[in-house]
NUBA-86681 format. One record per residue (C-alpha): residue in three letters; x, y, z. Coordinates in Angstrom, 3 decimals, always signed. Layout:
<recs>
> kedo|x|y|z
> Ala|X|Y|Z
...
</recs>
This chain:
<recs>
> kedo|x|y|z
> Unk|+10.641|+16.297|+25.679
> Unk|+7.163|+15.435|+24.377
> Unk|+5.850|+17.149|+21.253
> Unk|+2.219|+18.222|+21.024
> Unk|+0.619|+16.910|+17.861
> Unk|+0.380|+19.833|+15.412
> Unk|-3.277|+20.609|+14.814
> Unk|-3.613|+20.627|+11.032
> Unk|-6.664|+21.976|+9.295
> Unk|-7.841|+18.947|+7.278
> Unk|-9.078|+21.334|+4.589
> Unk|-6.241|+22.499|+2.379
> Unk|-8.289|+24.933|+0.282
> Unk|-11.824|+26.288|+0.572
> Unk|-13.482|+27.847|-2.477
> Unk|-17.026|+28.757|-1.535
> Unk|-18.865|+25.511|-0.743
> Unk|-16.070|+23.412|-2.258
> Unk|-13.534|+22.068|+0.243
> Unk|-10.331|+20.419|-0.923
> Unk|-8.965|+18.172|+1.813
> Unk|-5.316|+17.371|+2.392
> Unk|-6.167|+13.677|+2.405
> Unk|-7.584|+13.934|-1.100
> Unk|-4.482|+15.793|-2.235
> Unk|-2.242|+13.000|-0.910
> Unk|-4.180|+10.550|-3.075
> Unk|-3.698|+12.851|-6.062
> Unk|+0.044|+12.958|-5.336
> Unk|+0.076|+9.151|-5.158
> Unk|-1.597|+8.874|-8.578
> Unk|+0.794|+11.389|-10.158
> Unk|+3.812|+9.574|-8.716
> Unk|+2.482|+6.259|-10.021
> Unk|+2.143|+7.604|-13.573
> Unk|+5.546|+9.328|-13.460
> Unk|+7.417|+6.320|-12.106
> Unk|+5.516|+3.931|-14.348
> Unk|+6.503|+5.975|-17.393
> Unk|+10.122|+5.516|-16.377
> Unk|+9.625|+1.782|-15.879
> Unk|+8.221|+1.174|-19.384
> Unk|+11.336|+2.827|-20.837
> Unk|+13.564|+0.113|-19.366
> Unk|+14.764|-2.310|-22.025
> Unk|+13.159|-5.362|-20.413
> Unk|+9.711|-3.746|-20.689
> Unk|+10.105|-1.633|-23.836
> Unk|+11.100|-4.677|-25.879
> Unk|+7.917|-6.446|-24.777
> Unk|+5.747|-3.590|-25.980
> Unk|+4.754|-1.975|-22.691
> Unk|+3.632|+1.652|-23.150
> Unk|+2.791|+4.646|-20.986
> Unk|-0.902|+4.231|-21.749
> Unk|-0.722|+0.775|-20.175
> Unk|+0.372|+2.476|-16.946
> Unk|-2.575|+4.865|-17.149
> Unk|-4.982|+1.968|-17.687
> Unk|-3.405|+0.020|-14.833
> Unk|-3.940|+3.006|-12.566
> Unk|-7.637|+3.056|-13.436
> Unk|-8.002|-0.658|-12.751
> Unk|-5.916|-0.330|-9.602
> Unk|-8.010|+2.490|-8.127
> Unk|-11.142|+0.373|-8.513
> Unk|-9.365|-2.550|-6.895
> Unk|-8.114|-0.462|-3.972
> Unk|-11.536|+1.014|-3.201
> Unk|-13.578|-2.166|-3.540
> Unk|-10.976|-4.525|-2.100
> Unk|-10.018|-2.170|+0.702
> Unk|-13.610|-1.856|+1.859
> Unk|-14.438|-5.555|+1.572
> Unk|-11.167|-6.434|+3.279
> Unk|-12.050|-4.222|+6.241
> Unk|-15.497|-5.812|+6.442
> Unk|-14.190|-9.388|+6.301
> Unk|-10.897|-9.069|+8.219
> Unk|-11.794|-6.613|+10.954
> Unk|-15.565|-6.465|+11.612
> Unk|-17.299|-9.466|+10.004
> Unk|-19.737|-9.856|+12.906
> Unk|-20.810|-6.222|+12.884
> Unk|-21.312|-6.001|+9.133
> Unk|-23.017|-9.394|+9.076
> Unk|-25.602|-7.912|+11.418
> Unk|-25.690|-4.546|+9.574
> Unk|-25.108|-5.399|+5.878
> Unk|-26.221|-2.005|+4.587
> Unk|-23.381|-0.410|+6.584
> Unk|-20.951|-2.041|+4.152
> Unk|-21.807|+0.691|+1.653
> Unk|-21.343|+3.547|+4.173
> Unk|-17.764|+4.206|+3.071
> Unk|-17.972|+7.827|+4.257
> Unk|-17.837|+6.511|+7.819
> Unk|-14.337|+5.149|+7.197
> Unk|-12.939|+1.644|+7.322
> Unk|-10.425|+0.460|+4.710
> Unk|-7.888|-2.362|+4.822
> Unk|-4.553|-2.204|+3.020
> Unk|-4.378|-5.981|+2.738
> Unk|-7.886|-6.105|+1.297
> Unk|-7.017|-3.290|-1.079
> Unk|-3.965|-5.222|-2.230
> Unk|-6.081|-8.294|-2.980
> Unk|-8.503|-6.060|-4.860
> Unk|-5.625|-4.661|-6.914
> Unk|-4.480|-8.191|-7.743
> Unk|-7.944|-9.031|-9.076
> Unk|-8.062|-5.792|-11.060
> Unk|-4.614|-6.397|-12.581
> Unk|-5.603|-9.955|-13.464
> Unk|-8.587|-8.580|-15.395
> Unk|-6.351|-6.028|-17.126
> Unk|-3.755|-8.652|-18.043
> Unk|-6.366|-11.017|-19.442
> Unk|-7.919|-8.276|-21.568
> Unk|-4.512|-7.339|-23.029
> Unk|-3.013|-10.807|-23.446
> Unk|-0.391|-10.045|-20.813
> Unk|+0.966|-12.182|-18.013
> Unk|-0.376|-11.211|-14.614
> Unk|+3.041|-11.326|-12.950
> Unk|+4.641|-9.331|-15.744
> Unk|+2.155|-6.547|-15.049
> Unk|+2.708|-6.681|-11.283
> Unk|+6.487|-6.719|-11.795
> Unk|+6.130|-3.576|-13.893
> Unk|+4.202|-1.543|-11.346
> Unk|+5.367|-2.927|-7.982
> Unk|+8.216|-0.394|-7.565
> Unk|+5.759|+2.440|-8.312
> Unk|+3.542|+1.636|-5.324
> Unk|+5.585|+2.453|-2.166
> Unk|+5.798|+6.218|-2.687
> Unk|+2.035|+6.279|-3.131
> Unk|+1.723|+4.468|+0.192
> Unk|+4.086|+7.028|+1.713
> Unk|+1.865|+9.856|+0.469
> Unk|-1.159|+8.206|+2.045
> Unk|+0.615|+7.955|+5.400
> Unk|+1.238|+11.700|+5.306
> Unk|-2.508|+12.068|+4.862
> Unk|-3.039|+9.879|+7.934
> Unk|-0.682|+12.096|+9.931
> Unk|-2.332|+15.333|+8.853
> Unk|-5.712|+13.911|+9.862
> Unk|-4.394|+12.815|+13.256
> Unk|-5.088|+9.170|+12.410
> Unk|-3.195|+6.071|+13.534
> Unk|-1.825|+7.300|+16.857
> Unk|+0.865|+4.883|+17.922
> Unk|+1.346|+2.898|+21.079
> Unk|+2.435|+4.600|+24.276
> Unk|+6.000|+5.878|+24.059
> Unk|+8.726|+6.727|+26.541
> Unk|+8.212|+10.397|+27.465
> Unk|+11.924|+10.900|+26.872
> Unk|+11.582|+9.966|+23.188
> Unk|+12.287|+13.258|+21.356
> Unk|+9.588|+12.724|+18.735
> Unk|+6.888|+11.224|+20.978
> Unk|+3.588|+13.064|+20.493
> Unk|+0.425|+13.685|+22.455
> Unk|-2.419|+13.084|+20.003
> Unk|-5.837|+14.709|+20.293
> Unk|-8.525|+12.257|+21.377
> Unk|-5.874|+9.681|+22.354
> Unk|-5.318|+10.609|+25.978
> Unk|-2.700|+12.769|+27.690
> Unk|+0.223|+10.355|+27.352
> Unk|+2.853|+10.566|+24.573
> Unk|+2.643|+8.095|+21.706
> Unk|+4.726|+6.977|+18.762
> Unk|+3.840|+8.802|+15.500
> Unk|+3.258|+5.444|+13.823
> Unk|+2.028|+6.906|+10.536
> Unk|+5.409|+8.628|+10.123
> Unk|+7.175|+5.340|+10.870
> Unk|+5.115|+3.692|+8.145
> Unk|+5.863|+6.603|+5.807
> Unk|+9.590|+6.005|+6.326
> Unk|+9.581|+2.188|+6.294
> Unk|+6.958|+0.803|+3.942
> Unk|+7.005|+4.008|+1.911
> Unk|+10.419|+5.597|+1.367
> Unk|+12.733|+2.735|+2.393
> Unk|+10.774|+0.104|+0.483
> Unk|+10.731|+2.330|-2.598
> Unk|+14.510|+2.831|-2.573
> Unk|+15.257|-0.866|-2.106
> Unk|+12.721|-2.060|-4.668
> Unk|+13.542|+0.595|-7.263
> Unk|+17.221|-0.356|-7.185
> Unk|+16.470|-4.088|-7.278
> Unk|+13.962|-3.777|-10.126
> Unk|+16.147|-1.772|-12.507
> Unk|+17.768|-5.009|-13.658
> Unk|+15.764|-7.624|-15.533
> Unk|+14.542|-10.285|-13.107
> Unk|+12.735|-13.567|-13.382
> Unk|+8.969|-13.506|-13.822
> Unk|+7.334|-12.582|-10.515
> Unk|+10.544|-11.880|-8.625
> Unk|+10.023|-8.119|-8.348
> Unk|+6.467|-8.746|-7.172
> Unk|+7.745|-11.286|-4.663
> Unk|+10.333|-8.823|-3.397
> Unk|+7.583|-6.238|-2.898
> Unk|+5.451|-8.667|-0.879
> Unk|+8.370|-9.685|+1.320
> Unk|+9.601|-6.110|+1.760
> Unk|+6.210|-4.652|+2.558
> Unk|+5.293|-7.562|+4.802
> Unk|+8.474|-7.345|+6.870
> Unk|+8.430|-3.549|+7.168
> Unk|+4.702|-3.362|+7.965
> Unk|+5.117|-6.168|+10.519
> Unk|+7.860|-4.103|+12.154
> Unk|+5.875|-0.861|+12.112
> Unk|+2.907|-2.591|+13.742
> Unk|+4.889|-2.872|+16.982
> Unk|+4.564|+0.920|+17.264
> Unk|+0.996|+1.242|+15.945
> Unk|-1.927|+1.083|+18.365
> Unk|-4.026|-2.015|+17.598
> Unk|-7.644|-1.473|+16.672
> Unk|-9.555|-1.023|+19.923
> Unk|-12.238|-3.506|+18.895
> Unk|-9.624|-6.217|+18.239
> Unk|-6.625|-5.532|+20.426
> Unk|-3.725|-7.947|+20.211
> Unk|-4.421|-11.462|+18.988
> Unk|-2.500|-14.740|+19.365
> Unk|+1.200|-14.394|+20.277
> Unk|+0.513|-10.727|+21.114
> Unk|+0.436|-9.853|+17.425
> Unk|-1.965|-7.394|+15.834
> Unk|-4.322|-8.243|+13.008
> Unk|-2.038|-6.255|+10.680
> Unk|+0.907|-8.436|+11.659
> Unk|-1.004|-11.664|+11.163
> Unk|-2.083|-10.490|+7.713
> Unk|+1.563|-9.818|+6.873
> Unk|+2.594|-13.418|+7.557
> Unk|+0.925|-15.004|+4.480
> Unk|+2.120|-12.032|+2.435
> Unk|+5.741|-12.717|+3.351
> Unk|+5.376|-16.465|+2.723
> Unk|+3.738|-15.837|-0.654
> Unk|+6.470|-13.353|-1.586
> Unk|+9.267|-15.790|-0.788
> Unk|+7.509|-18.571|-2.743
> Unk|+6.930|-16.236|-5.699
> Unk|+10.565|-15.118|-5.750
> Unk|+11.848|-18.702|-5.665
> Unk|+9.376|-19.799|-8.348
> Unk|+10.431|-16.949|-10.640
> Unk|+14.138|-17.817|-10.756
> Unk|+15.079|-18.392|-14.391
> Unk|+11.518|-17.897|-15.670
> Unk|+11.304|-15.508|-18.575
> Unk|+8.365|-13.128|-19.052
> Unk|+6.863|-13.110|-22.505
> Unk|+5.566|-10.387|-24.781
> Unk|+1.915|-9.961|-25.624
> Unk|+2.573|-11.949|-28.822
> Unk|+3.771|-14.915|-26.751
> Unk|+7.507|-14.621|-27.429
> Unk|+9.843|-14.946|-24.447
> Unk|+12.339|-12.283|-23.428
> Unk|+15.603|-12.668|-21.606
> Unk|+15.847|-12.357|-17.837
> Unk|+18.926|-12.625|-15.711
</recs>
């Protein structure tokens, strides 16, 4: 039995001329979750003894938001539509028309964290190890925003699939609710696995490597149910652009995890701490 996509009002609250959109609220939820989970992370012995504080989490969020916005936009321009934006460079700044890339946003976050770490005398991978488990639930919140907005309709589904949906503006045939798949996989499942793994002290970069591998594998899987971008379609080996971008992420994550075995993160004063 096919389910009709529930028509959500994208505006959660209207106060005169001010409209508060559900999508904006999901971002707010993501930020709150990041601060809350980060505050719990800095209380763990392996971070508290190296002088990490709650205010570091707040500063990392600020840097991270800038990285997500700038990197996400540039990533979309370079990975998905380089020809179009090369011919229309001013369109790069038209962010209100949409167009963001997770993989580009992640690279932007890496640059932002590197700047933060350098300014504080911290190791880059120590900072990413601290916050990596705080990210998946924020991603999950964003996928709920995608669903409410009717974005990311999945590939065509078997009409007998109980949760197959007919999306508006996506034709009359039932499709996979791919944003909900991503919510469950790269959001909730990745959070549970990474949060459990990261509670114990690990080698420098190993938690970050586990995040890259986990996200890469789960996003690669979810892409089989997500409709490829119509202007790209499927690429070599019948893989989507999202899947191809996951491949170097997984390789980098495995290399980072192997490199980090036995390496001890150090405090801001340069002293090493114990990792098991």
